[in-house]
C-alpha positions in Angstrom: -48.2 86.6 -101.5 -45.5 85.2 -99.1 -43.3 86.7 -96.5 -39.9 85.2 -97.1 -36.7 85.2 -95.0 -33.3 84.3 -96.3 -30.4 83.6 -93.9 -26.9 83.8 -95.2 -23.4 84.0 -93.8 -22.5 87.2 -95.7 -22.8 88.9 -99.0 -19.4 88.7 -100.7 -19.2 88.2 -104.5 -20.0 84.5 -105.1 -22.3 82.3 -107.0 -24.7 81.7 -104.1 -24.8 85.3 -103.1 -25.5 86.6 -106.6 -28.2 83.9 -107.0 -29.9 85.0 -103.8 -29.9 88.6 -105.0 -31.5 87.6 -108.3 -34.0 85.4 -106.5 -34.9 88.3 -104.1 -35.4 90.5 -107.1 -37.8 88.2 -108.9 -39.7 87.2 -105.8 -40.1 90.9 -105.0 -41.3 91.6 -108.6 -43.9 88.8 -108.1 -45.3 90.6 -105.0 -43.6 88.7 -102.2 -42.0 90.4 -99.3 -38.3 89.5 -98.9 -36.1 89.9 -95.8 -32.4 88.8 -95.7 -30.5 88.2 -92.5 -26.7 88.3 -92.9 -24.7 86.6 -90.2 -21.7 88.9 -90.7 -20.9 92.4 -92.0 -18.7 91.0 -94.7 -20.4 92.2 -97.9 -19.7 93.5 -101.3 -20.9 97.1 -101.4 -22.4 96.8 -104.9 -24.2 93.6 -104.2 -25.5 94.9 -100.8 -26.9 98.0 -102.5 -28.6 96.0 -105.2 -30.1 93.6 -102.7 -31.4 96.5 -100.6 -33.6 97.5 -103.6 -35.6 94.3 -103.3 -35.3 93.2 -99.6 -35.1 94.4 -96.1 -31.6 93.5 -94.9 -30.7 92.7 -91.3 -27.0 92.3 -90.3 -26.0 90.3 -87.3 -22.4 91.0 -86.3 -20.9 90.5 -82.8 -17.2 89.9 -83.6 -16.3 92.0 -86.7 -12.6 91.5 -86.0 -12.9 87.8 -86.5 -12.4 86.5 -90.0 -14.9 83.7 -89.5 -17.4 85.8 -87.6 -20.4 84.2 -89.2 -19.7 81.0 -87.3 -19.7 82.9 -84.0 -22.7 85.0 -84.9 -24.7 81.9 -85.8 -24.1 80.4 -82.4 -24.8 83.5 -80.3 -28.5 83.9 -79.2 -30.5 86.0 -81.6 -32.9 88.8 -80.8 -36.6 87.9 -80.8 -38.2 88.5 -84.2 -41.9 89.3 -84.0 -42.5 88.9 -87.8 -44.3 85.9 -89.1 -42.5 84.3 -92.1 -44.3 82.0 -94.5 -40.9 80.7 -95.7 -37.4 80.6 -94.3 -34.6 79.6 -96.7 -31.2 78.9 -95.3 -28.2 78.6 -97.7 -26.1 76.0 -95.9 -25.8 73.9 -92.8 -24.5 76.7 -90.6 -27.5 78.9 -91.3 -29.8 75.9 -90.7 -28.2 75.6 -87.3 -28.8 79.3 -86.6 -32.5 78.8 -87.3 -32.6 75.7 -85.1 -30.8 77.3 -82.2 -33.2 80.3 -82.4 -36.4 78.5 -83.2 -38.2 79.8 -80.1 -37.3 83.4 -81.2 -38.6 83.0 -84.7 -42.1 82.6 -86.1 -42.3 80.8 -89.4 -44.3 78.1 -91.2 -42.1 76.4 -93.7 -38.3 75.9 -94.2 -36.2 75.1 -97.2 -32.5 74.4 -97.3 -30.0 75.3 -100.0 -27.0 73.0 -100.5 -25.1 74.7 -103.2 -21.9 72.6 -103.1 -21.6 68.9 -102.5 -18.7 69.4 -100.1 -21.1 71.2 -97.8 -22.7 67.8 -96.8 -19.5 65.8 -96.6 -17.0 68.2 -95.0 -15.8 66.7 -91.7 -18.5 64.0 -91.9 -17.5 61.1 -89.6 -15.3 63.3 -87.4 -16.0 63.5 -83.7 -16.2 67.3 -83.6 -19.3 68.3 -81.7 -20.4 71.4 -83.7 -20.0 69.8 -87.0 -21.4 66.4 -86.0 -24.6 68.1 -84.5 -25.1 70.3 -87.6 -24.8 67.3 -89.9 -27.2 65.4 -87.7 -29.7 68.3 -87.9 -29.3 68.4 -91.7 -29.7 64.7 -92.2 -33.0 64.8 -90.3 -34.2 67.5 -92.7 -32.6 66.4 -95.9 -35.9 66.3 -97.7 -36.3 70.1 -97.2 -33.3 70.6 -99.5 -33.6 72.3 -102.9 -30.7 70.7 -104.6 -29.1 72.7 -107.5 -28.3 69.5 -109.4 -28.8 65.8 -109.6 -25.3 64.8 -108.4 -25.5 66.6 -105.1 -29.0 65.1 -104.5 -27.5 61.6 -105.2 -24.7 62.2 -102.7 -27.2 63.3 -100.0 -29.3 60.3 -100.8 -26.4 58.0 -100.2 -25.5 59.6 -96.9 -29.1 59.5 -95.5 -30.5 56.5 -97.2 -33.5 58.3 -98.9 -34.7 57.8 -102.4 -33.3 60.3 -104.9 -36.8 60.5 -106.4 -38.0 61.9 -103.1 -35.6 64.9 -103.3 -36.3 68.2 -105.1 -34.0 69.7 -107.8 -34.1 73.4 -108.2 -31.3 74.8 -110.5 -29.7 78.1 -109.7 -31.4 80.6 -112.0 -29.9 83.4 -113.9 -31.4 86.5 -115.5 -31.0 86.9 -119.3 -31.7 90.6 -119.5 -28.0 91.7 -119.5 -26.7 89.0 -121.8 -29.1 88.8 -124.8 -27.1 91.4 -126.8 -23.6 90.2 -125.8 -21.5 88.4 -128.4 -18.4 86.3 -128.3 -15.5 87.0 -130.6 -13.5 84.1 -131.9 -10.6 86.2 -133.2 -10.0 87.8 -129.8 -8.4 84.7 -128.4 -9.3 86.0 -125.0 -9.8 83.1 -122.6 -11.8 84.3 -119.5 -12.4 82.9 -116.0 -14.4 84.6 -113.2 -14.5 83.4 -109.6 -12.8 83.1 -106.3 -9.2 81.9 -106.5 -9.4 79.0 -104.1 -7.7 75.6 -104.1 -10.6 73.4 -105.3 -11.1 75.6 -108.4 -8.1 74.1 -110.2 -9.1 75.1 -113.7 -7.1 78.4 -113.3 -4.0 76.3 -112.7 -4.7 74.0 -115.5 -5.3 76.7 -118.1 -2.0 78.5 -117.1 -0.1 75.2 -117.3 -1.5 74.6 -120.9 -1.1 78.2 -122.2 2.4 77.9 -123.5 1.4 75.0 -125.8 -1.8 76.8 -126.8 0.2 79.8 -127.8 2.1 77.6 -130.3 -1.3 77.4 -132.2 -2.4 81.0 -131.8 -1.8 84.1 -129.6 -4.1 83.2 -126.7 -4.2 85.2 -123.5 -5.8 84.4 -120.2 -7.8 86.9 -118.2 -8.6 85.9 -114.6 -11.2 88.0 -112.7 -11.5 87.4 -109.0 -9.2 87.2 -106.0 -8.5 84.7 -103.2 -5.8 82.8 -101.3 -4.5 81.1 -104.4 -3.6 84.2 -106.3 0.1 84.4 -105.3 0.6 80.7 -106.2 -1.1 81.2 -109.6 1.0 84.3 -110.4 4.1 82.3 -109.5 2.9 79.4 -111.7 2.4 81.7 -114.7 6.0 82.9 -114.3 7.3 79.4 -113.9 5.5 78.3 -117.1 6.9 81.3 -119.0 3.5 82.8 -119.7 3.5 85.6 -117.1 3.0 88.3 -119.8 -0.1 86.5 -121.1 -1.9 85.8 -117.9 -3.7 88.8 -116.6 -4.9 88.9 -113.0 -7.7 91.5 -113.0 -8.7 91.2 -109.3 -12.2 91.5 -107.8 -14.9 92.9 -110.0 -18.5 94.1 -109.3 -21.1 91.7 -110.3 -22.7 94.3 -112.5 -19.5 94.4 -114.6 -19.8 90.7 -115.6 -21.7 91.2 -118.9 -19.1 93.7 -120.2 -16.3 91.4 -119.1 -17.8 88.6 -121.1 -18.4 90.7 -124.2 -16.1 89.8 -127.0 -14.5 86.8 -125.2 -13.2 83.9 -127.2 -14.1 81.3 -124.6 -14.9 80.9 -120.9 -13.4 78.4 -118.5 -15.0 77.9 -115.1 -17.8 76.5 -113.0 -20.6 77.6 -110.7 -23.2 80.0 -111.8 -20.8 82.1 -113.8 -20.5 79.5 -116.5 -24.2 79.7 -116.9 -24.0 83.5 -117.4 -21.2 83.2 -119.8 -23.3 80.7 -121.8 -26.2 83.1 -121.7 -23.9 85.6 -123.4 -23.1 83.0 -126.1 -19.6 82.5 -125.0 -18.4 78.9 -125.7 -17.7 77.6 -122.2 -15.3 74.9 -121.1 -16.4 73.2 -117.8 -13.9 73.5 -115.0 -14.1 70.3 -113.0 -13.3 71.0 -109.4 -10.4 69.3 -107.5 -9.3 67.3 -110.6 -5.5 66.6 -110.7 -5.1 66.4 -114.5 -5.8 69.3 -117.0 -9.1 67.7 -118.1 -12.7 68.8 -118.6 -15.9 67.0 -119.3 -16.3 69.2 -122.4 -18.4 72.2 -123.3 -21.2 73.4 -121.1 -23.6 73.0 -124.0 -22.9 69.3 -124.2 -23.8 68.6 -120.6 -26.9 66.6 -119.8 -29.0 67.8 -116.9 -27.9 70.3 -114.2 -24.7 68.6 -112.9 -21.4 69.7 -114.5 -18.5 70.9 -112.4 -18.0 68.1 -110.0 -15.7 65.2 -110.8 -18.4 62.6 -110.3 -21.0 64.4 -112.4 -19.9 62.7 -115.6 -17.3 60.2 -116.8 -16.5 62.1 -119.9 -12.9 63.5 -119.9 -11.1 65.5 -122.6 -8.1 67.8 -122.5 -8.7 71.4 -121.6 -6.0 72.3 -124.2 -7.6 70.2 -126.9 -11.0 71.7 -126.2 -9.8 75.3 -126.5 -7.7 74.4 -129.6 -10.8 72.9 -131.2 -12.8 76.1 -130.7 -10.1 78.1 -132.3 -9.9 75.8 -135.3 -13.6 76.0 -136.1 -14.9 77.8 -139.1 -16.8 81.0 -138.1 -20.2 79.5 -138.8 -19.4 76.4 -136.7 -18.2 78.7 -133.8 -21.5 80.6 -134.1 -23.5 77.4 -133.9 -21.7 76.4 -130.7 -22.4 79.9 -129.3 -26.1 79.5 -130.0 -26.1 76.0 -128.4 -24.7 77.6 -125.2 -27.5 80.2 -125.2 -30.0 77.4 -125.5 -28.4 75.4 -122.7 -28.5 78.5 -120.4 -32.2 78.7 -120.8 -32.6 75.7 -118.6 -31.5 77.9 -115.7 -34.1 80.7 -116.1 -34.6 82.7 -112.8 -38.2 83.4 -113.7 -39.0 79.7 -113.5 -36.7 79.1 -110.6 -38.4 81.8 -108.5 -41.8 80.3 -109.1 -40.7 76.8 -108.2 -38.8 78.1 -105.2 -42.1 79.2 -103.6 -43.9 76.1 -104.6 -41.2 73.7 -103.2 -40.5 75.6 -100.0 -43.6 74.2 -98.3 -42.4 71.8 -95.6 -42.0 72.0 -91.9 -38.6 71.1 -90.4 -38.0 68.3 -87.9 -36.4 70.1 -84.9 -36.8 67.2 -82.4 -33.1 66.9 -81.4 -30.8 68.7 -79.0 -27.7 70.9 -79.7 -26.0 73.0 -77.1 -24.9 76.2 -78.6 -22.1 76.8 -76.1 -20.6 73.4 -76.5 -20.8 73.9 -80.2 -19.0 77.2 -79.9 -16.3 75.7 -77.7 -15.7 72.8 -80.2 -15.5 75.3 -83.0 -12.8 77.3 -81.3 -11.0 74.1 -80.4 -11.0 72.9 -84.0 -9.6 76.3 -85.1 -6.8 76.1 -82.6 -6.0 72.5 -83.5 -6.1 73.2 -87.2 -4.3 76.5 -87.0 -4.9 78.8 -90.0 -6.3 75.9 -92.0 -9.2 75.8 -89.5 -10.4 79.1 -90.9 -10.3 78.1 -94.5 -13.6 77.7 -96.3 -15.2 74.3 -95.8 -15.1 74.0 -99.6 -11.3 74.1 -99.6 -9.1 71.0 -99.0 -9.5 70.8 -95.2 -9.9 67.1 -94.6 
């Protein structure tokens, strides 16, 4: 059995965070010892409590008043850890830098890297910004340690670093089916559901709102949005502008444990990330929300996607209207709708956390190449400088539109 350390920036509700909690659970059930280091105290209470059942949690927080404290905490020297870890898994390039900068204070055998969004490896690439340039250099030297969630992200990394895609490992984000097996969709409910952070690259919220008035000419659809974020006010304003304010319901943040009951009885789901997999596991016909796409288009239903890539614009060339796809689902005969529901359950089985957890241990078996230099204090200075130059935009998520 292995001693495994995960390093994350925090534990807010999100696809990566909930995935790590699931992974920790199934690794623990398999007999492995799991430790999680969080580089900020910004956590969802319910998720933190659930993770604590399966893992020892260490919180590193030096500047709790700073909204981007994980960046500072990653660059400040860590305390020496006497524990030997068989595997260390980092969930992005920042946490990779944390391990590199503190390599003399940690004792571990193997390292694996999670790149859970393609923008993680292209954000500010080519800019002469020290902290980001050195972190990308570190990642590029260790790209083959990455457990890519899908084929498209692996292809992007391959192009950046000039390695063969066949030499890179794919490990899809697994979900647990326990809470979804008995959940059912309801075609007659006409309840369209989205769950996720309200950020600017997740444009499907905007597109559904803009199409809702036309959809309501066909049937009495209503749109339920679960989640919060910086785009909420703009989306609320858009709903009013489009004349559908009464039919778009902003439900705010929800506990991860509430997701199965939220999905129960939904007509369809629109979204991306791991939540679309969970909606599919519940048998909810799911429309893929392509990220950062200008037009209200989708690549279709999740059950029609080949492989593991689905929510990035470059994942597939198929394009159909979001409105047309939702209207098609409503026009189906009940037995046809049920067939599509069953197809979604079958597709979700490709993302089984039991298989994922087993392969995670198998694939996390390589040693990193830490034969480069990075000065933590210059990195910290360049980070603060970039924040000052960018202003409030400098503190936005690297997954948002900060070019």
